[in-house]
FIDREN-167408 format. One line per field, with one value per residue (C-alpha): x, y, z. Coordinates in Angstrom, 3 decimals, always signed. Each point is the difference from the previous one (the first is absolute). Layout:
N
east = [X, ...];
north = [Y, ...];
up = [Z, ...];
This chain:
198
east = [-30.082, +3.458, +1.888, +3.131, +1.420, +3.257, +1.408, +1.081, +3.056, +2.111, +3.231, +2.507, +3.182, -1.064, +1.179, -2.639, -3.080, -1.344, -0.159, -2.860, +1.754, +0.616, -3.331, -1.412, +2.619, -0.972, -3.780, +0.743, +0.464, -3.650, -2.798, -1.533, +2.657, -2.295, -1.725, +3.382, +1.116, -3.015, +0.026, +3.488, -1.184, -2.602, +2.427, +3.445, +0.735, -1.743, +1.892, -1.527, +0.360, +1.246, +0.740, +3.595, +1.043, -0.907, +1.721, +2.299, +0.857, +1.022, +2.633, -0.554, +3.142, +0.080, +0.804, +3.730, +0.716, -1.882, +1.859, +3.432, -1.442, -0.924, +3.798, +1.626, -2.515, +0.549, +3.481, +1.713, -2.714, -2.240, -2.495, -3.747, -3.197, -2.593, +0.344, -3.005, +0.416, -3.671, -0.443, +3.928, +0.592, +1.898, -1.742, +2.376, -1.708, +1.613, -0.988, -2.820, +0.798, +2.696, -2.443, +0.411, +3.570, +1.531, -0.651, +1.693, +2.998, -0.008, -0.171, +2.884, +2.123, -0.616, +0.523, +2.155, +0.209, -1.659, -2.400, +1.550, -2.376, -3.828, -2.796, -1.487, -3.326, -0.516, -3.293, -0.922, -3.034, -2.723, +0.929, -0.893, +2.056, -1.120, +1.844, +0.317, -1.996, +1.769, +0.618, +1.888, -2.318, +2.610, +2.736, +1.882, -0.178, +0.460, +1.593, -2.770, -2.434, -1.001, +1.650, +2.249, +3.478, +0.283, -3.137, -1.124, +0.097, -0.130, -2.300, +2.525, +2.101, +3.194, -0.649, +2.620, +0.007, +0.985, +3.374, +0.550, -1.919, +1.955, +3.349, -1.400, -1.151, +2.840, +2.453, -2.200, +0.268, +3.633, +0.008, -1.746, +1.938, +3.948, +1.875, +3.676, +2.935, +1.725, -0.957, -1.431, +2.311, +0.260, -3.181, +1.064, -1.502, +1.079, +2.480, +0.795, +3.156, -1.274, +4.035, -0.249, -2.781, +0.823];
north = [-26.521, -0.194, +3.342, +0.316, +3.089, -0.303, +0.134, +3.716, -0.995, -2.890, -1.042, +1.425, +1.610, +3.432, +2.723, +2.419, -1.990, -0.862, -3.633, -1.623, +0.487, +3.694, +0.484, -1.562, +2.294, +3.239, -1.158, -0.599, +3.995, +0.436, -0.050, -2.500, -2.272, -2.435, +2.721, +1.261, -3.116, -0.566, +3.752, -1.357, -3.271, +1.637, +3.037, -0.770, +3.162, +2.142, +2.279, +0.007, +2.139, -1.420, +1.321, +0.035, -0.379, -3.764, -2.149, +2.693, +3.717, +1.672, +2.262, +2.587, +1.232, +1.840, -2.647, +0.947, +0.315, -3.054, -2.032, +1.427, -1.405, -3.654, -0.230, +0.406, -2.230, -2.961, +1.259, +0.695, -1.127, -2.260, -0.044, +1.614, -1.375, +0.511, +3.339, +1.254, +3.146, +1.877, +3.684, +0.542, -0.883, -3.104, -1.611, -2.067, -2.292, +0.042, -1.378, +1.063, +3.243, +1.143, +3.038, +1.322, -0.396, +0.980, +3.830, +0.410, -1.977, +1.695, +3.570, -0.928, -1.013, +2.847, +2.441, +2.456, -1.121, +1.561, -2.271, -2.656, -2.810, +1.304, -0.160, -3.892, -0.171, -2.801, -1.661, -2.081, -0.476, +2.045, +0.531, -2.023, -0.223, -0.996, -3.158, -0.997, -3.114, -3.488, -0.403, +2.159, +1.551, +0.353, -2.091, +2.973, +2.314, +3.580, +2.446, +1.432, -3.644, -0.899, -3.804, -1.986, +0.110, -2.557, -1.861, -1.587, -3.940, -1.153, +0.206, +1.313, +2.535, +1.557, +3.325, +2.681, +1.660, +4.087, -0.532, -1.710, +2.309, +3.180, -1.834, -0.371, +3.500, +1.262, -2.026, +1.159, +3.665, -0.518, -1.475, +2.470, +2.858, -0.720, +2.822, -0.142, +3.027, -0.964, +0.784, -2.279, -1.374, +2.269, -1.432, +1.937, +3.193, +3.489, +1.317, +3.884, +1.542, +2.815, +1.190, +1.450, +2.334, +3.880];
up = [-15.809, +1.446, +1.422, -2.444, +1.764, +0.771, +3.970, +0.359, +2.380, -0.034, +1.608, -2.734, +0.140, -2.185, +2.289, -1.762, +1.161, +3.573, +1.061, +1.519, +3.446, -0.700, -0.812, +3.115, +2.201, -1.922, +0.624, +3.558, +0.859, -1.333, +2.282, -2.656, -1.396, -1.673, -1.506, -1.455, -1.213, -1.743, -1.958, -0.965, -1.361, -1.893, -0.974, +0.463, -1.680, +2.571, +2.577, +3.483, +3.320, +2.781, +3.593, +1.119, +3.995, +0.645, -2.908, -1.367, +0.123, -3.545, -0.601, -3.307, -1.693, -3.380, -2.375, -0.804, +3.677, +0.853, -2.722, +1.774, +2.989, -1.628, -1.551, +3.407, +2.072, -2.749, -1.018, +3.500, +2.453, +1.107, -2.798, -0.046, +0.610, -2.376, -2.261, -2.261, -2.650, +0.158, -1.744, -0.176, +3.696, +1.022, +3.294, +1.950, +2.543, +3.483, +3.485, +1.893, +1.993, -2.657, -0.693, +3.729, +0.284, -3.467, -0.247, +3.834, -1.660, -2.960, +1.774, +2.244, -3.084, -1.777, +3.165, -1.662, -3.646, -2.548, -1.202, -2.162, +1.243, -1.970, +2.111, +0.400, +0.706, +2.793, +0.420, +2.935, +2.424, -1.086, -3.559, -3.447, -3.131, -3.539, -1.428, -3.417, -1.527, +1.125, -3.939, -1.967, -2.494, -3.147, -1.215, -0.418, +2.915, -0.621, +2.611, +1.423, +0.283, +3.299, +0.546, +2.507, -0.341, +3.359, +0.257, +2.944, -0.121, +3.369, +2.666, +2.397, -1.900, +1.488, +0.413, +1.026, +2.981, +0.260, +0.570, -2.999, -2.170, +1.653, -0.893, -3.707, -0.212, +1.139, -2.094, -3.172, +1.310, -0.055, -3.246, -1.404, +1.091, -0.226, +1.712, -0.078, +0.745, -2.954, -3.451, -2.106, -2.668, -3.255, -2.165, -3.100, +2.081, -1.494, +2.809, +0.083, +0.404, +2.103, +0.960, -3.427, +0.321, -0.801];
C-alpha cells in the first residue's frame, strides 16, 4: 500500500502557511527539532510550544496595537520577520536579545508620558510561546483564529531588533493618538454659543 499523504510543507508563496524551510527554522528552536517536524508532518494543524531566546524572541502585543505596529513596519520601515496571531495577541518575532532590551527602551521612551504604548509582553531566554499550526485550519479565518500573518519561509529569516520595534511602537502610538493644538474642522458637530447665556 502506497503512502498517499500530501506533504504538509512545500515551497509555495502562500503567506498564511509555513514553508518547509520555515518549519525547519521554527523546529530548530526546540530541543528535539526532528520530533517537532514529525509531529507537523502527521498533524499540520497542531500548534506547538517552542522556547525563545536562541533562534528568536517574541514580542506579544494586543491585536489592534500590534496591527498598527505591523502597518508601520511594512508601510514606513524595513518590514517584519514572521508574525502570528494567537488568542487575540499579535506575536512579532524578533532577534534574540530583544526581550531583554526592549522593555528598558520602552520605559525610557515613555518617561513622562501617559502610557500611549500598551504593555508589550517580551518573551526571551527562559520563556516559551505557543505558536499557531504551520498550516491554516480554515479557508476563511475569523478575527480570533490563531494563524500566521507573515509565515516563516526561510531557514534564516530577517528578524527586527529592539530599536526597530521601539520605532514601530512609538509610530503606532502616535498614529493612534493625534494631538493637535488646533481644533479639528467642523464635522457636523453642534456648536453652542455660550455668550448668549441668560
